[in-house]
Structure formats: C-alpha cells, structure tokens
DRENDO-1510 file (C-alpha; in Angstrom, 1 decimal, always signed):
<recs>
REC; n; res; u; v; w
REC; 1; MET; -50.4; +19.5; -25.5 .
REC; 2; LYS; -49.8; +16.0; -24.8 .
REC; 3; LYS; -49.2; +14.8; -21.4 .
REC; 4; GLN; -45.4; +13.4; -20.8 .
REC; 5; VAL; -45.3; +9.9; -19.8 .
REC; 6; LEU; -42.7; +9.3; -17.1 .
REC; 7; PRO; -40.2; +6.6; -17.2 .
REC; 8; GLN; -41.3; +3.6; -15.4 .
REC; 9; LEU; -38.4; +2.3; -12.7 .
REC; 10; ARG; -38.6; -1.0; -10.8 .
REC; 11; LEU; -35.9; -3.3; -9.0 .
REC; 12; VAL; -35.3; -6.6; -10.6 .
REC; 13; TYR; -33.5; -9.1; -8.8 .
REC; 14; ASN; -31.7; -12.3; -10.4 .
REC; 15; ARG; -33.0; -11.5; -13.8 .
REC; 16; LYS; -30.4; -14.3; -15.2 .
REC; 17; LYS; -31.5; -16.9; -12.6 .
REC; 18; THR; -27.9; -17.4; -11.2 .
REC; 19; ALA; -28.4; -17.0; -7.7 .
REC; 20; THR; -28.4; -19.6; -4.8 .
REC; 21; LYS; -29.1; -19.8; -1.4 .
REC; 22; LYS; -26.2; -19.0; +0.9 .
REC; 23; GLY; -25.6; -22.4; +2.7 .
REC; 24; VAL; -25.2; -24.6; -0.5 .
REC; 25; LYS; -21.9; -25.6; -1.8 .
REC; 26; ASN; -20.6; -22.9; -4.5 .
REC; 27; PRO; -23.2; -20.5; -3.3 .
REC; 28; LYS; -24.1; -17.5; -6.0 .
REC; 29; LEU; -24.9; -14.2; -5.6 .
REC; 30; GLY; -27.8; -12.7; -7.6 .
REC; 31; THR; -27.6; -9.3; -9.0 .
REC; 32; VAL; -30.1; -6.3; -8.3 .
REC; 33; GLN; -30.6; -4.4; -11.4 .
REC; 34; LEU; -32.7; -1.1; -11.7 .
REC; 35; SER; -35.1; -1.7; -15.0 .
REC; 36; VAL; -36.2; +1.9; -16.4 .
REC; 37; THR; -38.7; +1.5; -19.3 .
REC; 38; TYR; -39.7; +4.4; -21.3 .
REC; 39; GLU; -41.5; +4.4; -24.8 .
REC; 40; SER; -41.6; +0.7; -25.2 .
REC; 41; LYS; -37.8; +0.4; -24.6 .
REC; 42; ARG; -36.0; -0.6; -21.5 .
REC; 43; VAL; -32.4; -0.6; -19.9 .
REC; 44; PHE; -31.0; -2.5; -17.0 .
REC; 45; LEU; -28.9; -0.4; -14.7 .
REC; 46; PRO; -26.4; -1.8; -12.2 .
REC; 47; THR; -26.8; -1.3; -8.6 .
REC; 48; GLY; -24.0; -2.4; -7.0 .
REC; 49; VAL; -26.1; -4.8; -4.8 .
REC; 50; ARG; -26.1; -8.6; -5.0 .
REC; 51; VAL; -27.8; -11.1; -2.3 .
REC; 52; TYR; -28.4; -14.7; -2.2 .
REC; 53; LEU; -31.9; -16.4; -2.4 .
REC; 54; GLY; -33.8; -15.8; +0.7 .
REC; 55; GLU; -32.3; -12.4; +1.3 .
REC; 56; TRP; -34.4; -10.5; -1.3 .
REC; 57; SER; -38.0; -9.8; -0.7 .
REC; 58; GLY; -38.4; -7.0; -3.4 .
REC; 59; VAL; -41.0; -5.0; -1.4 .
REC; 60; ALA; -40.3; -1.4; -0.7 .
REC; 61; PRO; -39.1; -0.3; +1.5 .
REC; 62; SER; -37.3; -3.3; +3.0 .
REC; 63; TYR; -36.0; -4.6; -0.4 .
REC; 64; VAL; -33.1; -6.7; +1.1 .
REC; 65; VAL; -34.1; -8.9; +4.2 .
REC; 66; ASN; -32.2; -11.3; +6.4 .
REC; 67; ARG; -28.8; -9.7; +6.2 .
REC; 68; ILE; -27.0; -7.4; +9.1 .
REC; 69; ASP; -26.2; -4.8; +6.6 .
REC; 70; ALA; -30.0; -5.0; +5.1 .
REC; 71; ALA; -30.6; -1.3; +6.1 .
REC; 72; GLN; -27.4; -0.3; +4.5 .
REC; 73; MET; -28.1; -2.0; +1.2 .
REC; 74; ASN; -31.7; -0.7; +1.3 .
REC; 75; GLU; -30.6; +2.8; +1.7 .
REC; 76; HIS; -28.2; +2.4; -0.9 .
REC; 77; LEU; -30.8; +1.1; -3.5 .
REC; 78; ARG; -33.2; +4.1; -2.6 .
REC; 79; GLN; -30.1; +6.4; -3.2 .
REC; 80; VAL; -29.9; +4.8; -6.9 .
REC; 81; ILE; -33.6; +5.1; -7.6 .
REC; 82; ASP; -33.3; +8.9; -6.3 .
REC; 83; ASN; -30.3; +9.5; -8.4 .
REC; 84; THR; -31.6; +8.0; -11.8 .
REC; 85; MET; -35.1; +10.0; -11.0 .
REC; 86; SER; -33.0; +13.2; -10.7 .
REC; 87; VAL; -31.4; +12.4; -14.1 .
REC; 88; ILE; -35.1; +12.2; -15.5 .
REC; 89; THR; -36.7; +15.1; -13.8 .
REC; 90; ALA; -33.8; +17.2; -14.9 .
REC; 91; ALA; -34.1; +16.3; -18.5 .
REC; 92; GLY; -37.9; +16.9; -18.5 .
REC; 93; GLU; -39.5; +16.7; -22.0 .
REC; 94; ASN; -35.8; +15.9; -23.6 .
REC; 95; PHE; -35.4; +12.8; -21.5 .
REC; 96; ASN; -34.3; +9.8; -23.4 .
REC; 97; LEU; -32.6; +6.5; -22.5 .
REC; 98; SER; -29.5; +7.2; -23.7 .
REC; 99; MET; -29.0; +9.9; -20.9 .
REC; 100; LEU; -28.8; +7.0; -18.2 .
REC; 101; SER; -25.2; +5.8; -17.5 .
REC; 102; ASP; -24.4; +2.3; -18.0 .
REC; 103; ALA; -22.8; +2.6; -14.2 .
REC; 104; PRO; -24.9; +4.7; -12.3 .
REC; 105; LYS; -23.1; +6.9; -10.1 .
REC; 106; HIS; -23.7; +8.6; -6.8 .
REC; 107; ASP; -24.7; +12.1; -6.9 .
REC; 108; ASP; -21.2; +13.3; -6.5 .
REC; 109; GLY; -20.1; +11.4; -9.5 .
REC; 110; LEU; -18.3; +8.6; -7.3 .
REC; 111; PRO; -18.0; +5.1; -8.8 .
REC; 112; ALA; -20.8; +2.6; -7.6 .
REC; 113; THR; -18.1; +0.1; -6.1 .
REC; 114; PHE; -15.8; +0.6; -3.2 .
REC; 115; LEU; -12.6; -1.1; -5.4 .
REC; 116; ASP; -13.5; +1.6; -8.1 .
REC; 117; PHE; -13.8; +4.4; -5.5 .
REC; 118; MET; -10.3; +3.5; -3.9 .
REC; 119; ARG; -8.6; +2.9; -7.5 .
REC; 120; GLU; -9.6; +6.3; -8.5 .
REC; 121; ARG; -8.5; +7.9; -5.2 .
REC; 122; ILE; -5.4; +6.3; -5.3 .
REC; 123; ALA; -4.7; +7.3; -9.0 .
REC; 124; THR; -5.7; +10.9; -8.0 .
REC; 125; LYS; -4.4; +11.6; -4.4 .
REC; 126; THR; -1.3; +13.7; -4.2 .
REC; 127; MET; +1.5; +11.2; -2.8 .
REC; 128; GLN; +4.9; +9.9; -3.6 .
REC; 129; GLU; +4.9; +7.2; -6.4 .
REC; 130; THR; +6.6; +4.8; -3.8 .
REC; 131; SER; +3.6; +5.3; -1.6 .
REC; 132; ARG; +1.2; +5.1; -4.5 .
REC; 133; LYS; +2.5; +1.6; -5.2 .
REC; 134; GLN; +2.2; +0.5; -1.7 .
REC; 135; HIS; -1.5; +1.7; -1.8 .
REC; 136; MET; -2.2; -0.4; -5.1 .
REC; 137; ALA; -0.6; -3.3; -3.7 .
REC; 138; THR; -3.0; -2.9; -0.8 .
REC; 139; LEU; -5.7; -2.5; -3.3 .
REC; 140; HIS; -5.1; -5.8; -4.8 .
REC; 141; HIS; -4.8; -7.6; -1.5 .
REC; 142; LEU; -8.4; -6.1; -1.0 .
REC; 143; GLN; -9.3; -7.5; -4.3 .
REC; 144; ALA; -7.9; -10.6; -4.0 .
REC; 145; SER; -9.4; -11.7; -0.7 .
REC; 146; GLY; -12.9; -11.5; -2.2 .
REC; 147; ARG; -14.4; -9.9; +0.6 .
REC; 148; VAL; -15.0; -6.5; -0.1 .
REC; 149; VAL; -16.3; -5.0; -3.7 .
REC; 150; TYR; -19.2; -2.8; -2.9 .
REC; 151; PHE; -19.8; -0.4; -0.2 .
REC; 152; HIS; -22.0; -2.5; +1.5 .
REC; 153; ASP; -19.5; -4.9; +1.9 .
REC; 154; LEU; -17.7; -2.9; +4.1 .
REC; 155; THR; -19.1; -4.6; +7.4 .
REC; 156; ARG; -17.1; -5.6; +10.7 .
REC; 157; ALA; -17.5; -9.3; +9.6 .
REC; 158; ASN; -15.9; -8.9; +6.1 .
REC; 159; ILE; -12.9; -6.7; +7.6 .
REC; 160; MET; -12.4; -9.7; +9.7 .
REC; 161; ARG; -12.5; -12.1; +7.0 .
REC; 162; PHE; -10.0; -9.7; +5.1 .
REC; 163; ASP; -7.8; -9.9; +8.4 .
REC; 164; ASP; -8.0; -13.6; +8.3 .
REC; 165; TYR; -6.8; -13.5; +4.4 .
REC; 166; LEU; -3.9; -11.4; +5.4 .
REC; 167; HIS; -2.8; -14.0; +7.7 .
REC; 168; SER; -3.2; -16.8; +5.4 .
REC; 169; LEU; -0.4; -15.1; +3.1 .
REC; 170; ARG; +3.1; -15.8; +2.7 .
REC; 171; ASN; +6.0; -13.5; +1.2 .
REC; 172; ARG; +8.2; -14.6; -1.3 .
REC; 173; TYR; +10.3; -16.4; +1.2 .
REC; 174; GLY; +7.6; -18.6; +2.6 .
REC; 175; GLU; +7.0; -17.0; +5.5 .
REC; 176; PRO; +3.8; -15.7; +7.0 .
REC; 177; TYR; +3.2; -11.8; +7.0 .
REC; 178; ARG; +4.0; -10.3; +10.2 .
REC; 179; GLN; +1.2; -8.2; +12.3 .
REC; 180; PRO; +3.1; -5.0; +11.9 .
REC; 181; SER; +3.0; -5.5; +7.9 .
REC; 182; ILE; -0.8; -6.5; +8.2 .
REC; 183; HIS; -1.5; -3.7; +10.5 .
REC; 184; GLY; +0.0; -1.2; +7.6 .
REC; 185; ILE; -2.1; -2.8; +5.0 .
REC; 186; HIS; -5.3; -2.2; +7.3 .
REC; 187; LYS; -4.1; +1.4; +8.2 .
REC; 188; ARG; -4.0; +1.9; +4.2 .
REC; 189; VAL; -7.4; +0.6; +3.4 .
REC; 190; ARG; -8.8; +2.4; +6.5 .
REC; 191; ILE; -7.7; +5.8; +4.8 .
REC; 192; TYR; -10.5; +5.3; +1.9 .
REC; 193; VAL; -12.9; +3.7; +4.1 .
REC; 194; ARG; -12.9; +6.8; +6.4 .
REC; 195; GLU; -13.3; +8.8; +3.3 .
REC; 196; ALA; -16.1; +7.1; +2.1 .
REC; 197; TYR; -17.8; +7.5; +5.4 .
REC; 198; MET; -17.1; +11.2; +5.4 .
REC; 199; ARG; -18.6; +11.4; +1.9 .
REC; 200; GLY; -21.7; +9.7; +3.3 .
REC; 201; LEU; -21.0; +6.7; +0.8 .
REC; 202; ILE; -21.4; +4.5; +4.0 .
REC; 203; SER; -23.4; +4.8; +7.2 .
REC; 204; THR; -20.7; +3.5; +9.6 .
REC; 205; ASP; -16.9; +3.0; +9.5 .
REC; 206; PRO; -16.5; -0.8; +10.1 .
REC; 207; TYR; -13.0; -0.2; +11.6 .
REC; 208; SER; -14.4; +1.7; +14.3 .
REC; 209; GLN; -15.8; -1.7; +15.6 .
REC; 210; VAL; -12.7; -3.5; +14.8 .
REC; 211; LYS; -9.1; -3.4; +16.8 .
REC; 212; ILE; -6.2; -4.5; +14.7 .
REC; 213; PRO; -3.0; -4.9; +16.6 .
REC; 214; CYS; +0.2; -3.1; +15.7 .
REC; 215; GLY; +2.3; -6.1; +16.6 .
REC; 216; LYS; +5.5; -6.1; +18.0 .
REC; 217; SER; +8.0; -4.8; +15.7 .
REC; 218; GLU; +11.3; -7.1; +15.5 .
REC; 219; GLY; +13.4; -3.8; +15.5 .
REC; 220; ARG; +15.4; -2.4; +13.2 .
REC; 221; LYS; +17.7; -4.9; +11.4 .
REC; 222; TYR; +21.2; -4.2; +10.2 .
REC; 223; LEU; +24.5; -5.6; +9.6 .
REC; 224; SER; +27.3; -5.7; +12.2 .
REC; 225; ASP; +31.0; -4.7; +11.5 .
REC; 226; GLU; +31.8; -8.2; +11.0 .
REC; 227; ASP; +28.6; -8.7; +8.6 .
REC; 228; ILE; +29.9; -5.8; +6.3 .
REC; 229; GLU; +33.4; -7.1; +6.3 .
REC; 230; ARG; +32.2; -10.7; +4.9 .
REC; 231; LEU; +29.6; -8.9; +2.5 .
REC; 232; ARG; +32.7; -6.7; +1.2 .
REC; 233; HIS; +35.2; -9.9; +1.2 .
REC; 234; THR; +33.4; -12.9; +0.6 .
REC; 235; PRO; +34.8; -14.7; -3.0 .
REC; 236; ILE; +31.5; -14.6; -5.3 .
REC; 237; ALA; +31.7; -16.7; -8.7 .
REC; 238; ASP; +28.3; -15.7; -10.2 .
REC; 239; ALA; +29.1; -12.4; -12.0 .
REC; 240; MET; +25.5; -11.0; -11.6 .
REC; 241; LEU; +25.6; -11.9; -8.0 .
REC; 242; ALA; +29.0; -10.2; -7.7 .
REC; 243; LYS; +27.4; -6.9; -9.3 .
REC; 244; MET; +24.5; -6.9; -6.8 .
REC; 245; ARG; +27.1; -7.5; -3.8 .
REC; 246; ASP; +28.8; -4.0; -5.2 .
REC; 247; VAL; +25.6; -2.3; -5.4 .
REC; 248; ALA; +24.8; -3.6; -1.7 .
REC; 249; VAL; +28.2; -2.3; -0.5 .
REC; 250; PHE; +27.6; +0.9; -2.2 .
REC; 251; GLN; +24.3; +1.4; -0.6 .
REC; 252; ALA; +25.4; +0.2; +3.1 .
REC; 253; PHE; +28.2; +3.0; +2.7 .
REC; 254; THR; +25.8; +5.9; +1.4 .
REC; 255; GLY; +22.5; +5.2; +3.3 .
REC; 256; LEU; +20.7; +5.7; +0.1 .
REC; 257; ALA; +17.0; +4.5; -0.2 .
REC; 258; TYR; +16.5; +2.4; -2.9 .
REC; 259; SER; +14.5; +4.8; -5.1 .
REC; 260; ASP; +17.3; +7.3; -4.8 .
REC; 261; LEU; +19.7; +4.6; -5.5 .
REC; 262; ALA; +18.4; +3.8; -8.7 .
REC; 263; LYS; +18.6; +7.2; -10.0 .
REC; 264; PHE; +22.0; +8.0; -8.5 .
REC; 265; ASP; +24.4; +10.0; -11.1 .
REC; 266; PHE; +27.9; +10.5; -10.4 .
REC; 267; ARG; +28.3; +13.5; -12.6 .
REC; 268; LYS; +26.2; +15.3; -9.9 .
REC; 269; ALA; +28.9; +14.6; -7.3 .
REC; 270; GLN; +31.5; +17.5; -6.7 .
REC; 271; LEU; +35.0; +17.2; -5.7 .
REC; 272; ARG; +36.0; +19.0; -2.7 .
REC; 273; GLY; +39.8; +18.5; -1.9 .
REC; 274; GLU; +40.2; +15.0; -2.0 .
REC; 275; HIS; +36.6; +13.8; -1.6 .
REC; 276; TYR; +33.6; +13.7; -3.8 .
REC; 277; TYR; +30.3; +15.0; -2.1 .
REC; 278; VAL; +26.8; +14.7; -3.4 .
REC; 279; GLU; +23.6; +16.8; -2.8 .
REC; 280; ASP; +20.2; +15.6; -4.0 .
REC; 281; VAL; +16.7; +15.5; -3.4 .
REC; 282; ARG; +15.0; +12.4; -1.8 .
REC; 283; GLN; +12.8; +10.7; -4.2 .
REC; 284; LYS; +10.0; +9.9; -1.6 .
REC; 285; THR; +10.0; +13.0; +0.6 .
REC; 286; GLY; +11.5; +15.7; -1.6 .
REC; 287; GLU; +13.8; +16.4; +1.3 .
REC; 288; ARG; +17.5; +17.5; +0.4 .
REC; 289; PHE; +20.3; +15.1; +1.6 .
REC; 290; GLN; +24.0; +15.2; +1.4 .
REC; 291; PHE; +27.0; +12.9; +1.9 .
REC; 292; LEU; +30.5; +12.2; +1.2 .
REC; 293; LEU; +31.5; +9.1; -1.0 .
REC; 294; LEU; +33.4; +7.1; +1.3 .
REC; 295; SER; +36.2; +4.9; -0.1 .
REC; 296; PRO; +34.3; +1.4; -0.3 .
REC; 297; ALA; +31.5; +3.2; -2.3 .
REC; 298; LEU; +33.7; +5.1; -4.4 .
REC; 299; ASP; +35.5; +1.7; -5.4 .
REC; 300; VAL; +32.3; +0.2; -6.4 .
REC; 301; LEU; +31.9; +3.1; -8.7 .
REC; 302; LYS; +35.2; +2.8; -10.1 .
REC; 303; ARG; +34.6; -0.7; -10.8 .
REC; 304; HIS; +31.7; -0.4; -12.8 .
REC; 305; ASP; +32.8; +2.7; -14.8 .
REC; 306; TYR; +30.9; +5.1; -12.4 .
REC; 307; THR; +27.2; +4.0; -13.1 .
REC; 308; LEU; +25.8; +1.4; -11.0 .
REC; 309; PRO; +24.3; -2.0; -12.4 .
REC; 310; ILE; +20.7; -1.1; -11.4 .
REC; 311; VAL; +17.9; -3.7; -11.4 .
REC; 312; HIS; +14.5; -3.5; -10.5 .
REC; 313; LEU; +13.8; -3.4; -6.5 .
REC; 314; ASN; +12.1; -6.9; -6.3 .
REC; 315; THR; +15.0; -8.5; -8.4 .
REC; 316; TYR; +17.5; -6.6; -6.4 .
REC; 317; ASN; +16.0; -8.0; -3.0 .
REC; 318; GLU; +16.1; -11.7; -4.1 .
REC; 319; TYR; +19.7; -11.2; -4.9 .
REC; 320; LEU; +20.5; -9.7; -1.4 .
REC; 321; HIS; +18.7; -12.8; -0.2 .
REC; 322; GLN; +21.1; -14.9; -2.1 .
REC; 323; LEU; +23.9; -12.9; -1.0 .
REC; 324; SER; +22.8; -13.4; +2.7 .
REC; 325; LYS; +23.4; -17.2; +2.6 .
REC; 326; GLU; +26.3; -16.7; +0.2 .
REC; 327; CYS; +28.1; -14.4; +2.4 .
REC; 328; LYS; +26.8; -16.3; +5.6 .
REC; 329; LEU; +25.3; -13.0; +7.3 .
REC; 330; SER; +23.5; -12.7; +10.5 .
REC; 331; ILE; +20.5; -11.3; +8.9 .
REC; 332; ASP; +18.6; -11.6; +5.9 .
REC; 333; LEU; +19.5; -8.6; +3.7 .
REC; 334; THR; +16.9; -6.1; +2.0 .
REC; 335; SER; +17.5; -3.0; +0.3 .
REC; 336; HIS; +15.9; -1.0; +3.4 .
REC; 337; ARG; +18.2; -3.1; +5.9 .
REC; 338; LEU; +21.3; -1.7; +4.1 .
REC; 339; ARG; +19.9; +2.0; +4.7 .
REC; 340; HIS; +19.5; +0.7; +8.4 .
REC; 341; THR; +23.1; -0.5; +8.2 .
REC; 342; PHE; +24.5; +2.8; +7.4 .
REC; 343; ALA; +22.7; +4.5; +9.9 .
REC; 344; THR; +23.8; +2.3; +12.5 .
REC; 345; TYR; +27.3; +2.1; +11.3 .
REC; 346; ALA; +28.0; +5.7; +11.2 .
REC; 347; LEU; +26.3; +6.3; +14.7 .
REC; 348; ASN; +28.3; +3.6; +16.4 .
REC; 349; HIS; +31.6; +5.4; +14.6 .
REC; 350; ASN; +30.7; +8.3; +16.2 .
REC; 351; VAL; +29.1; +10.2; +13.4 .
REC; 352; PRO; +26.9; +12.9; +15.3 .
REC; 353; ILE; +23.3; +12.2; +15.0 .
REC; 354; GLU; +22.4; +15.5; +13.6 .
REC; 355; VAL; +24.9; +14.6; +10.7 .
REC; 356; VAL; +23.3; +11.2; +9.9 .
REC; 357; ALA; +20.1; +12.8; +9.7 .
REC; 358; ARG; +21.3; +15.2; +7.2 .
REC; 359; ILE; +22.6; +12.4; +5.2 .
REC; 360; LEU; +19.5; +10.4; +5.2 .
REC; 361; GLY; +17.4; +13.2; +4.4 .
REC; 362; HIS; +15.4; +13.5; +7.6 .
REC; 363; THR; +13.7; +16.5; +8.6 .
REC; 364; LYS; +13.3; +15.4; +12.4 .
REC; 365; ILE; +15.8; +13.9; +14.4 .
REC; 366; ALA; +13.5; +11.6; +16.5 .
REC; 367; THR; +13.1; +9.8; +13.1 .
REC; 368; THR; +17.0; +9.3; +13.1 .
REC; 369; GLN; +17.1; +8.0; +16.4 .
REC; 370; ILE; +14.7; +5.0; +15.7 .
REC; 371; TYR; +18.3; +3.7; +13.7 .
REC; 372; ALA; +20.5; +4.7; +16.7 .
REC; 373; LYS; +20.8; +1.3; +18.1 .
REC; 374; LEU; +24.2; +1.0; +19.6 .
REC; 375; LEU; +26.2; -2.2; +19.3 .
REC; 376; SER; +26.9; -3.9; +22.9 .
REC; 377; SER; +30.7; -3.4; +22.2 .
REC; 378; SER; +30.3; +0.3; +21.6 .
REC; 379; VAL; +28.2; +0.2; +25.0 .
REC; 380; GLU; +31.0; -1.5; +26.6 .
REC; 381; ASP; +33.7; +0.9; +25.5 .
REC; 382; ALA; +31.9; +4.0; +26.6 .
REC; 383; MET; +31.1; +2.7; +29.9 .
REC; 384; SER; +34.7; +1.8; +30.3 .
REC; 385; LYS; +36.1; +5.3; +29.4 .
REC; 386; LEU; +33.5; +6.7; +31.8 .
REC; 387; ASP; +34.7; +4.2; +34.7 .
REC; 388; ALA; +38.2; +5.3; +34.1 .
REC; 389; THR; +37.3; +9.1; +34.6 .
REC; 390; ILE; +36.0; +8.3; +38.0 .
REC; 391; VAL; +38.2; +9.0; +40.9 .
</recs>
C-alpha cells in the first residue's frame, strides 16, 4: 500500500510585496496567508492577520514580533494551522484541496474577522428591529473608524482610538456627538466583544482595561405648554411642512413612539361614548398600550382623512428641525422629544402616573418617572395650595 503523503503547511507573509514599515508615510500592512501544498498543487488561505514590515519573523512559535498584541496574534495563527490540520486529518485518504474553505473558520464555525462576527450576530440575535438598526449603525461606526477589523485588533489602544474617532463625528446639525451617545455606541460594541471573549476568540476583554464615561445627560427635553400652542397655531405656508406639523401635533397628544406612529391605523380605534380609544402593542417591546384620542389628535386625523402622512424617520426629524425654527420653539424637536412632551404634559395636568405608564406602554412605573419633570409653575401652584391649608 502506498504511504499517504501529507499536505505541507507554511505561513507566508507579504506575498504580493505591498507591505511597508509602520513609520513611513501612508503605511501598508502585509497579509499573512497559510500556504497548503498537496500533490503538486497549492492554495493560499487567509488567516486574518496583517502586520507591518519589521513585525514578522516567520519563525515559530513567535511569528509576529514587536507588537503589544503579538502573543494574541501568534496564538490565533497556531489556531488557524490546527484547524486546517483537523480538516486534513479527518478527511484521511479522501483529502483534497477543495475541502479547505477559502475563508477558514474557527472550530465553532465563526467568521475569521470580528466585523463579520459582529455582523452575523446582529443578524441572528433576537431583538426588535429598531434595536437591530441601532446595532448595525454601531457596526458601521466601527468599520468606518478603520481601527478594528480582525479579532487581534481588539486591544485597549484601538478601543481608545475608536473613542477618539467617535468624538470627531458630527450629527446632521453639525454638532459633536454627546458623551451619552458615545457611551451608548461603546456599550453596544462591548456586547459583541464580551461574546467573543466568552467564546475564546480573544484572550482578554479590552473594555476591562478602559473606562468610557457615561457623560452627563441633559435631561429629557420636552415642549412647554407655550411651545405646544406655538406648534399648533403658527401659520405655515409650505404644504409638506404643514403636514409634518400635523403629525408632530398628533404625536405630542398621543405619546406614540415613531415605530408605533408609523403603523397607526384608525380603523382599530373603538368609539366608546363620545371618545375614540386605541389599544395596540408597542413595536419595540411588545407591551400593550391604550389611550384616548384627544381632540387635537382627532382634528389632525380628520384633516388627513384619518390616515397620517408618514415619512421615513430621518426625513421626519429633518422636518421637525425646520418646525422648531419656524414655530420659534424653545427646544430643537425630535420624534422622541414629542413622546417626552406628551408624558410631561399629561403628568403636569394631573393625569396619574399609572395611567401615563399604561398609555406609553411601560411595564415599570420607574420608567415613567423619568418623564415626570414637573414645570416650575406646577410646583409653585401645588405649594401655594398646600400653604393655604396650613393654619
């Protein structure tokens, strides 16, 4: 019987001769590939490792040198070799090069790059679609920063560089990202970093060495009673802006989140006595909510034949930004601030907090209490009445 000849495995660095040293202008990383030769044929498999000239020795076990994450990268390369050998050994005499994937996986079938891992987990995790969009936006931020691609890029230094990148960003109004928003992005990235750590794809969690400040929240912003009146009654010449004003008024008097606003269907409303009641389930949380259609909201529906003129959320927020200027409001409107407005307006007009919680679809009163910011006039009025009772 002819003795089987095993495939020859060898790590190859910078095969296309494109790498440069780290300190030069426009430095370029060199790719490390796994060369597998069998029966006079050869394939090159990606390893997910890229380093500069001077950071590759090519000598086992310390292939990568002169880097703070060299040990982690060398361990990853050994894992790639071991995984490939496992495929070869399992195939035995039936082995051929086509059995080796063009994109080698880890032993549990996970992608070779962290970005692919994160993308795959976002697609398969159980979460509401609104949350999924937030997580995808976070992935795009991470990808755009250029600091993290592969698992070995998950270092404290790169997390801090990613943080610097987030601080350089501006929102659609040209304002820098606020710290609470930046903290939220890091919080979402850390979900997947932690999962990679728990799966053994990285040896340390870089966030355990980094403290990202939560930042100081500006508090929940909402329209005052005077703002609401200006929003409702300021003359607006532009037809489309006037339509969006109607949608804003409807949201301010129902407290609907945008996802629920977008799917609002008047045909589900029930007439009870002189009022219409709406019962539905929140798109984001699946919690039930109910409310009475107040007269300003019902007037909006009548003007639009009981069908709201819904646009994409980003477009809606752009119109709200215009409305803030047109109506000379004290805050810059967003869809979520209109939800805050309803909650605060209801609480300041003596609607019990338990009722407001039911309208907003909150399962915990503590969540509703975040909105319970009484206007100073309400505090003064309540204290005056209390003082009048004192003998």
